[in-house]
Each structure stands twice: as C-alpha cells, then as structure tokens.
C-alpha positions as a Markdown table, in Angstrom:
| # | Residue | x | y | z |
|---|---|---|---|---|
| 1 | Met | -53.2 | 44.0 | 51.6 |
| 2 | Phe | -51.9 | 42.7 | 48.3 |
| 3 | Lys | -52.8 | 43.7 | 44.7 |
| 4 | Thr | -54.4 | 41.3 | 42.2 |
| 5 | Ile | -51.8 | 40.5 | 39.5 |
| 6 | Glu | -52.7 | 41.5 | 36.0 |
| 7 | Asn | -49.3 | 41.0 | 34.2 |
| 8 | Arg | -48.7 | 37.3 | 34.9 |
| 9 | Val | -45.1 | 37.1 | 33.5 |
| 10 | Pro | -43.4 | 36.0 | 35.7 |
| 11 | Ile | -46.2 | 35.5 | 38.2 |
| 12 | Ser | -44.2 | 34.0 | 41.1 |
| 13 | Lys | -41.6 | 36.9 | 41.0 |
| 14 | Val | -44.4 | 39.5 | 41.1 |
| 15 | Val | -45.9 | 37.7 | 44.1 |
| 16 | Ala | -42.6 | 37.4 | 45.8 |
| 17 | Asn | -41.8 | 41.1 | 45.3 |
| 18 | Gln | -45.2 | 42.2 | 46.8 |
| 19 | Ile | -44.7 | 40.0 | 49.9 |
| 20 | Glu | -41.2 | 41.2 | 50.3 |
| 21 | Glu | -42.4 | 44.8 | 50.1 |
| 22 | Ala | -45.0 | 44.1 | 52.7 |
| 23 | Ile | -42.4 | 42.6 | 55.0 |
| 24 | Phe | -40.0 | 45.6 | 54.6 |
| 25 | Ala | -42.9 | 48.0 | 55.1 |
| 26 | Lys | -43.5 | 46.1 | 58.4 |
| 27 | Lys | -47.0 | 45.2 | 57.5 |
| 28 | Tyr | -45.9 | 41.8 | 58.7 |
| 29 | Leu | -43.4 | 41.9 | 61.7 |
| 30 | Pro | -40.7 | 39.4 | 62.4 |
| 31 | Gly | -42.2 | 36.2 | 63.9 |
| 32 | Ser | -45.7 | 37.0 | 62.6 |
| 33 | Lys | -47.6 | 34.5 | 60.5 |
| 34 | Leu | -48.4 | 35.2 | 56.8 |
| 35 | Pro | -51.7 | 34.1 | 55.2 |
| 36 | Ser | -51.8 | 30.5 | 54.2 |
| 37 | Glu | -51.0 | 29.3 | 50.7 |
| 38 | Leu | -54.8 | 29.1 | 49.9 |
| 39 | Glu | -55.4 | 32.5 | 51.3 |
| 40 | Leu | -52.5 | 33.9 | 49.2 |
| 41 | Cys | -53.9 | 32.3 | 46.1 |
| 42 | Gln | -57.2 | 34.1 | 46.7 |
| 43 | Met | -55.6 | 37.4 | 47.5 |
| 44 | Phe | -53.3 | 37.4 | 44.5 |
| 45 | Gly | -55.7 | 35.6 | 42.1 |
| 46 | Val | -53.0 | 33.1 | 41.0 |
| 47 | Ser | -52.4 | 29.4 | 41.1 |
| 48 | Arg | -51.0 | 27.5 | 44.1 |
| 49 | Thr | -47.9 | 26.7 | 42.0 |
| 50 | Ala | -47.1 | 30.4 | 41.6 |
| 51 | Ile | -47.5 | 31.0 | 45.3 |
| 52 | Arg | -45.3 | 28.1 | 46.2 |
| 53 | Glu | -42.5 | 29.2 | 43.9 |
| 54 | Ala | -42.7 | 32.7 | 45.4 |
| 55 | Leu | -42.5 | 31.4 | 48.9 |
| 56 | Gln | -39.6 | 29.2 | 48.1 |
| 57 | Ser | -37.8 | 32.2 | 46.6 |
| 58 | Leu | -38.4 | 34.2 | 49.8 |
| 59 | Ala | -37.4 | 31.3 | 52.0 |
| 60 | Ala | -34.1 | 31.0 | 50.1 |
| 61 | Gln | -33.4 | 34.7 | 50.9 |
| 62 | Asn | -34.1 | 34.0 | 54.6 |
| 63 | Leu | -37.0 | 36.4 | 54.6 |
| 64 | Ile | -39.6 | 33.8 | 55.6 |
| 65 | Ser | -39.6 | 30.3 | 57.2 |
| 66 | Ile | -42.1 | 27.6 | 56.2 |
| 67 | Ala | -43.0 | 25.2 | 59.0 |
| 68 | Lys | -44.9 | 22.2 | 57.8 |
| 69 | Gly | -48.3 | 21.9 | 59.4 |
| 70 | Lys | -47.8 | 25.3 | 61.2 |
| 71 | Gly | -47.6 | 28.0 | 58.6 |
| 72 | Ile | -45.5 | 30.6 | 57.0 |
| 73 | Phe | -43.6 | 33.0 | 59.3 |
| 74 | Val | -41.6 | 36.2 | 58.8 |
| 75 | Ser | -38.0 | 35.7 | 59.8 |
| 76 | Glu | -36.0 | 38.0 | 62.0 |
| 77 | Leu | -34.0 | 40.3 | 59.7 |
| 78 | Thr | -30.3 | 40.2 | 60.5 |
| 79 | Ser | -27.2 | 41.3 | 58.6 |
| 80 | Asp | -27.0 | 37.7 | 57.3 |
| 81 | Thr | -30.3 | 38.3 | 55.4 |
| 82 | Phe | -28.5 | 40.8 | 53.2 |
| 83 | Val | -24.9 | 39.5 | 53.4 |
| 84 | Glu | -25.6 | 36.0 | 52.1 |
| 85 | Pro | -26.9 | 37.1 | 48.6 |
| 86 | Met | -23.8 | 39.4 | 48.3 |
| 87 | Lys | -21.5 | 36.5 | 49.1 |
| 88 | Lys | -23.1 | 34.5 | 46.4 |
| 89 | Phe | -22.8 | 37.3 | 43.9 |
| 90 | Ile | -19.1 | 37.8 | 44.6 |
| 91 | Arg | -18.4 | 34.0 | 44.5 |
| 92 | His | -20.2 | 33.7 | 41.2 |
| 93 | Asn | -18.2 | 36.6 | 39.6 |
| 94 | Leu | -14.8 | 36.0 | 41.2 |
| 95 | Asp | -12.0 | 36.6 | 38.7 |
| 96 | Pro | -9.0 | 38.9 | 38.6 |
| 97 | Asp | -11.1 | 42.0 | 37.8 |
| 98 | Tyr | -13.5 | 41.3 | 40.7 |
| 99 | Ile | -10.6 | 40.6 | 43.0 |
| 100 | Arg | -9.2 | 44.1 | 42.2 |
| 101 | Glu | -12.6 | 45.6 | 42.7 |
| 102 | Met | -12.9 | 43.8 | 46.0 |
| 103 | Val | -9.6 | 45.3 | 47.1 |
| 104 | His | -10.7 | 48.7 | 46.0 |
| 105 | Ala | -14.0 | 48.4 | 47.9 |
| 106 | Arg | -12.0 | 47.6 | 51.0 |
| 107 | Gln | -9.9 | 50.7 | 50.4 |
| 108 | Val | -13.0 | 52.8 | 50.3 |
| 109 | Leu | -14.6 | 51.2 | 53.4 |
| 110 | Glu | -12.0 | 50.1 | 55.9 |
| 111 | Pro | -10.1 | 53.4 | 56.6 |
| 112 | Ser | -13.5 | 54.9 | 57.8 |
| 113 | Leu | -14.2 | 51.8 | 59.8 |
| 114 | Ala | -10.7 | 52.1 | 61.5 |
| 115 | Ala | -11.4 | 55.8 | 62.3 |
| 116 | Ser | -14.8 | 54.9 | 63.7 |
| 117 | Ala | -13.3 | 52.1 | 65.7 |
| 118 | Ala | -10.8 | 54.5 | 67.2 |
| 119 | Val | -13.7 | 56.7 | 68.5 |
| 120 | Arg | -16.2 | 54.0 | 69.5 |
| 121 | Arg | -14.1 | 51.0 | 70.5 |
| 122 | Thr | -14.7 | 49.4 | 73.9 |
| 123 | Asp | -12.2 | 47.7 | 76.2 |
| 124 | Glu | -13.5 | 44.4 | 75.0 |
| 125 | Asp | -12.9 | 45.4 | 71.4 |
| 126 | Ile | -9.3 | 46.3 | 72.3 |
| 127 | Lys | -8.8 | 43.0 | 74.0 |
| 128 | Thr | -10.1 | 41.1 | 71.0 |
| 129 | Leu | -7.9 | 43.1 | 68.5 |
| 130 | Gly | -4.9 | 42.5 | 70.7 |
| 131 | Glu | -5.5 | 38.8 | 70.6 |
| 132 | Asp | -5.9 | 38.9 | 66.8 |
| 133 | Leu | -2.5 | 40.7 | 66.5 |
| 134 | Glu | -0.7 | 38.2 | 68.7 |
| 135 | Ala | -2.2 | 35.3 | 66.8 |
| 136 | Leu | -0.9 | 36.8 | 63.5 |
| 137 | Arg | 2.6 | 37.3 | 65.1 |
| 138 | Thr | 2.9 | 33.8 | 66.4 |
| 139 | Tyr | 1.1 | 31.6 | 63.8 |
| 140 | Glu | 3.4 | 29.4 | 61.8 |
| 141 | Gly | 1.0 | 27.0 | 60.1 |
| 142 | Glu | -0.9 | 26.7 | 56.8 |
| 143 | Phe | -1.5 | 29.8 | 54.6 |
| 144 | Asp | -5.3 | 29.5 | 54.6 |
| 145 | Glu | -5.5 | 29.6 | 58.4 |
| 146 | Leu | -3.0 | 32.5 | 58.4 |
| 147 | Ala | -5.3 | 34.3 | 56.0 |
| 148 | Arg | -8.2 | 33.7 | 58.4 |
| 149 | Ile | -6.3 | 35.2 | 61.3 |
| 150 | Asp | -5.3 | 38.2 | 59.2 |
| 151 | Met | -8.9 | 38.8 | 58.0 |
| 152 | Lys | -10.3 | 38.3 | 61.5 |
| 153 | Phe | -8.4 | 41.4 | 62.6 |
| 154 | His | -10.1 | 43.4 | 59.9 |
| 155 | Asn | -13.5 | 42.0 | 60.7 |
| 156 | Asp | -13.1 | 42.8 | 64.4 |
| 157 | Ile | -12.2 | 46.4 | 63.5 |
| 158 | Ala | -15.5 | 46.5 | 61.6 |
| 159 | Ile | -17.2 | 45.2 | 64.8 |
| 160 | Ala | -15.4 | 47.7 | 66.9 |
| 161 | Ser | -16.7 | 50.5 | 64.7 |
| 162 | His | -20.2 | 49.7 | 66.0 |
| 163 | Asn | -21.7 | 50.6 | 62.7 |
| 164 | Gln | -23.9 | 47.6 | 61.7 |
| 165 | Ile | -24.5 | 48.9 | 58.1 |
| 166 | Leu | -20.9 | 49.2 | 57.2 |
| 167 | Gln | -20.1 | 46.0 | 58.9 |
| 168 | Ala | -22.7 | 44.2 | 56.9 |
| 169 | Ile | -21.3 | 45.7 | 53.7 |
| 170 | Leu | -17.8 | 44.7 | 54.5 |
| 171 | Glu | -18.4 | 41.2 | 55.9 |
| 172 | Pro | -18.9 | 39.4 | 52.5 |
| 173 | Met | -15.5 | 40.5 | 51.4 |
| 174 | Ile | -13.5 | 39.4 | 54.4 |
| 175 | Tyr | -13.2 | 36.7 | 57.0 |
| 176 | Thr | -16.4 | 34.6 | 56.6 |
| 177 | Phe | -16.1 | 34.5 | 52.8 |
| 178 | Ser | -14.0 | 31.6 | 51.7 |
| 179 | Pro | -12.9 | 33.0 | 48.3 |
| 180 | Ala | -11.5 | 36.1 | 50.1 |
| 181 | Ile | -9.6 | 33.8 | 52.4 |
| 182 | Glu | -8.3 | 31.9 | 49.4 |
| 183 | Val | -7.1 | 35.1 | 47.7 |
| 184 | Lys | -5.3 | 36.2 | 50.9 |
| 185 | Ser | -3.9 | 32.7 | 51.3 |
| 186 | Tyr | -2.4 | 33.0 | 47.8 |
| 187 | Val | -0.9 | 36.4 | 48.8 |
| 188 | Tyr | 0.8 | 34.9 | 51.8 |
| 189 | Glu | 2.1 | 31.9 | 49.7 |
| 190 | Thr | 3.5 | 34.0 | 46.9 |
| 191 | Val | 4.7 | 37.3 | 48.6 |
| 192 | Gly | 7.7 | 36.6 | 50.8 |
| 193 | Asn | 7.3 | 39.4 | 53.3 |
| 194 | Ala | 3.5 | 39.6 | 53.3 |
| 195 | Lys | 3.1 | 38.3 | 56.9 |
| 196 | Glu | 5.7 | 40.6 | 58.4 |
| 197 | Ser | 4.4 | 43.7 | 56.7 |
| 198 | Ala | 0.8 | 42.8 | 57.6 |
| 199 | Tyr | 1.8 | 42.4 | 61.3 |
| 200 | Glu | 3.6 | 45.7 | 61.4 |
| 201 | Lys | 0.7 | 47.6 | 59.8 |
| 202 | His | -1.9 | 45.8 | 62.0 |
| 203 | Lys | 0.2 | 46.8 | 65.1 |
| 204 | Glu | 0.3 | 50.4 | 64.0 |
| 205 | Ile | -3.5 | 50.5 | 63.2 |
| 206 | Leu | -4.2 | 49.0 | 66.6 |
| 207 | Arg | -2.0 | 51.5 | 68.4 |
| 208 | Phe | -4.0 | 54.4 | 66.9 |
| 209 | Ile | -7.3 | 52.7 | 67.7 |
| 210 | Val | -6.1 | 52.2 | 71.3 |
| 211 | Glu | -5.1 | 55.9 | 71.4 |
| 212 | Gln | -8.5 | 56.9 | 70.0 |
| 213 | Asn | -6.6 | 58.8 | 67.2 |
| 214 | Ala | -9.2 | 58.5 | 64.4 |
| 215 | Asp | -7.1 | 60.5 | 61.8 |
| 216 | Glu | -4.0 | 58.4 | 62.2 |
| 217 | Ala | -6.1 | 55.1 | 62.3 |
| 218 | Tyr | -7.6 | 56.2 | 59.0 |
| 219 | Lys | -4.2 | 57.0 | 57.5 |
| 220 | Ala | -2.6 | 53.7 | 58.7 |
| 221 | Met | -5.4 | 51.6 | 57.3 |
| 222 | Thr | -5.2 | 53.5 | 54.0 |
| 223 | Glu | -1.5 | 52.8 | 53.8 |
| 224 | His | -2.0 | 49.1 | 54.7 |
| 225 | Leu | -4.5 | 48.6 | 52.0 |
| 226 | Val | -2.4 | 50.3 | 49.4 |
| 227 | Leu | 0.3 | 47.7 | 50.2 |
| 228 | Ala | -2.3 | 44.9 | 50.2 |
| 229 | Ser | -3.3 | 46.0 | 46.7 |
| 230 | Glu | 0.4 | 45.8 | 45.6 |
| 231 | His | 0.7 | 42.3 | 47.1 |
| 232 | Thr | -2.5 | 41.3 | 45.4 |
| 233 | Glu | -1.1 | 42.3 | 42.0 |
| 234 | Ile | 2.0 | 40.3 | 42.6 |
| 235 | Met | -0.1 | 37.3 | 43.6 |
| 236 | Leu | -2.3 | 37.6 | 40.5 |
| 237 | Ala | 0.7 | 37.9 | 38.2 |
| 238 | Ile | 2.3 | 34.7 | 39.6 |
| 239 | Lys | -0.9 | 32.7 | 39.9 |
| 240 | Tyr | -2.3 | 33.4 | 36.4 |
| 241 | Lys | 1.1 | 32.9 | 34.9 |
| 242 | Gln | 1.3 | 29.5 | 36.5 |
| 243 | Glu | -2.2 | 28.6 | 35.2 |
| 244 | Glu | -1.3 | 29.6 | 31.6 |
| 245 | Ala | 1.9 | 27.6 | 31.7 |
C-alpha cells in the first residue's frame, strides 16, 4: 500500500504526503480505519515518532481523526477541509497588498457566482437573500455586525449558485473570515455613504437574480465590486495614515 522511505529528510512529511495521497486516491474511504501506528511504522520502515508527527499533521488538516483506544480514522472530506488552510494563509499574510488582492479575487469570482445564482437559485435562496437585503437596510448598530450582514448576502449568493467548488474558494474571503469582516467594518466606518450604496447595489443584484437574468446579475455584481474596491482604497488611505501619525 505504502512505499518504504529512502530519503528520510523530513521523514514525517514524506509519510504524511503518502497517507494523504492514499486518502485522496480513495484507497481509504471516509470513516474507514487506517493501520495502527505500529503497522504504519512497519509499512514505512520509520520510527514511531515520525509516524506520530505525520498523523498529527494530517489531523490538524482535518484529514484524519485519532480516537484514543479505538484507532485512526479517515475524516469526511468537506469544504472546511480545504477552506480552513486558506483562511490561515490569508490571515497570516493580511496587509494592504493582500487586501487589494482579496478584493480582486472577489471581482473575478463573484460576478460569475451571481450569474450562476440567477440561473440556479431556488425559492428558498430568494427568501434568504431577501432577508439579507432587509437586514442590511434596517440595521443601525455596530460596524462589525453591519459588515457581517453585508457579507452574508454575498455568501448566500455563492450558496444560491449551487457550485460547491466556487463556494469553497470564495468562503475564506467573506462572511466566516474575521479579518475580511474587519476590513469591511473599517470601510463602513470610514466611507460615509458605503451602507447606502451597498444596499442599492445589493437590491439591484437581487432583482436580476429573481428575474433569472444572468447577464445583468453579472454586470450588477461587477459594478458593485468596482465600487467596493474604490471604498477599500479610501479606507486603506485613512487607516494607514492614522497608524503612521
């Protein structure tokens, strides 16, 4: 099943990579039990320490779970398996350049998601997006919660697209990712008309999704994110000027 390791630097990483490849190749299905630590030591020809380090690395990626006294099991692979490492990457690198790249990535992805949502949305999706829009219109509280309400609308459009791959790519940049919420919160705090312009654009996007007009939904989302980019630049100029002062 596994290959004996000849190049032993770093041993644990080589072990982890081989086990990961076996999982992705479906040699071990979700819920199935992996060989024991002792069996893995014999299969790989390495020490128990190397095996434990490899297993800890895989567990940290949510690829396996280790149940004391029961064994090592392959986890169910969900979007979170791949989203969480991306969240950590963005969090670690978050600075003005990465914020701009995050906005650009959204400009690439979200118009297509809006167009797809216009074609694939269900009545339940429309109901949820309508509630999101009303929440944005009526909320008068803290900026961070306002940012969450705003980003939820975008996340729910991704859900309404019914494309799990695109949704998994977008999710780390919006809604569930706290630095993204922090960035949006700063925008609302520093740009006076940000809420009003966001509401009007969200309203327009939703109208085209309801009408199942994919071309216009794509166009409206593109225009919205161009404006969002402009607001982000205003926010960055104010925020970093304050930090330098």
